N, C-alpha and C positions, 0 to 999 in steps of 0.2 A: 398723890395717889393716882395710879393708872386706872382708867375707866375701860370697861369691856364693851365698847360701842358695837362690836360685831354681833355679840349675843343680843343686845338690845335691838339692833337692826333686824335680825331674824324674827324676834318677838313682835316688833312693830309691823312687819309684813302680815303676821297673823291677825293682829288687832285690826288692821286696815281691811282685811278680807272678811271679817266677822259681819254677818248680815242679821244677827239676832237683835231686834230692836230693844232698846232700854227705855223703860217707862220711868221717867224721873221728873221731879218737881223742884222748884226753888225751895230752899231751906233744908234740903236733905243733905246728909253727909254720906259719901260713898267712898269705897275703895276705888282708886282710879289708877290706871296704868300710865303713869306720867313719863316713864322711861328714864334714860340717861341723858343729861342735858349738858350744855356747854358752860364752862366757867362756874359762876356762883348761882346759876339757876338751880332750883330745887329738884333733886333727883327722886325717883321712886326707889324702893328697896325690894329685896327678896327676888324670887324667880319671876314674878309678874311685874317687877319694876314699879311697885304700887306704893301709894301713899293716900291717906284719907284727904278728901277735899270737901269743902262746903260748896254746894250749888248756890251761887249768889243770885244769878239772873239767867233765866231760861229764855233763849231767843226763839227757838223752835224745837222740834223733836230731835234735831241733829246736833245742835251746838248750844253751849252755855258758857257763862263766865264762872270760873271756879277758883276758889282760894285754897291752896295747899295748907295742910295742917302739920303741926309737930307736937310732941309731948314735952319737949324741952322748954323749961320755963324761961321766958324773956320778959324783961321790964323795959321796953323801949317803944318808940312810935311805930315801928315796923311790925309789931305783933299785937294781937288782941286775944285775951283769955276768954274762952267760952264759959258759959254759966255752969257747965258740968265740972269746971275746975281742973280738968285733966288735960285739956287740949288748948293749943294756941293757934290762931289763924296767922299765916305769914302774909300780911297785907301787901307787902312789896312784890309778892309772887303771883298776884292776880293774873289769870290767863284765860284765853278762850280755849275750850276743849271740844273735841268731838264726843258725842255720846258713846261712840264705839270704845272709848277708853274706860268707861264705867264698868266695874267688875261686880260689886255687891253693895247694896244699900246697908248702911249701918244704923242710922237714926235720923230724926228730924228735929230741928230746933224750933222754938216757938216763934210766932209772928212778931212778938215784942222784941225778942233778941235779934231777929232778922232786921227789923227796922233800926235798931241800935247799931248794928254792924254797918248798915248802909250809911248812917249819919257819920260814924267814925271814918268810914272809907271816903266819904265826900270831903271831910276835913283833911284827911291824909292827902288826897289827890289835889286839893286846892291850896295846900301849903306851898308858899313861894320858895322857901329855902328849907330843905330838909337837911338836918345835921345829925351826925352820928359820931361816936367815938372812933369808928373805923374809917371815916373819910380822910 
């Protein structure tokens, strides 16, 4: 499928110029302008090239680690189903984002669920050999 990088590039310029501060915290789920990405990196959708993300770790008011989400059910080590039962974190797509990409807050997960996700992610990141049917 052909990607429209030119449209995303124009949108990305607007995202970069935006000076409105986003007040965000860890554990929040936000619509995030992820854009069009290369290869198998997770893309955003719609006019804003957006996708929900979980703010995993806030470093300062400008940057955070975020995990993109999907509603497509997956039963593998690369995904984790949230307690809401409707969304899955795409663990392998963890990325650093600028707060300028954040569009709108959706909800906030519990502290217990956040701790559980950290533990799952630690195990995922320290696994020596990751195998998948697609490898």
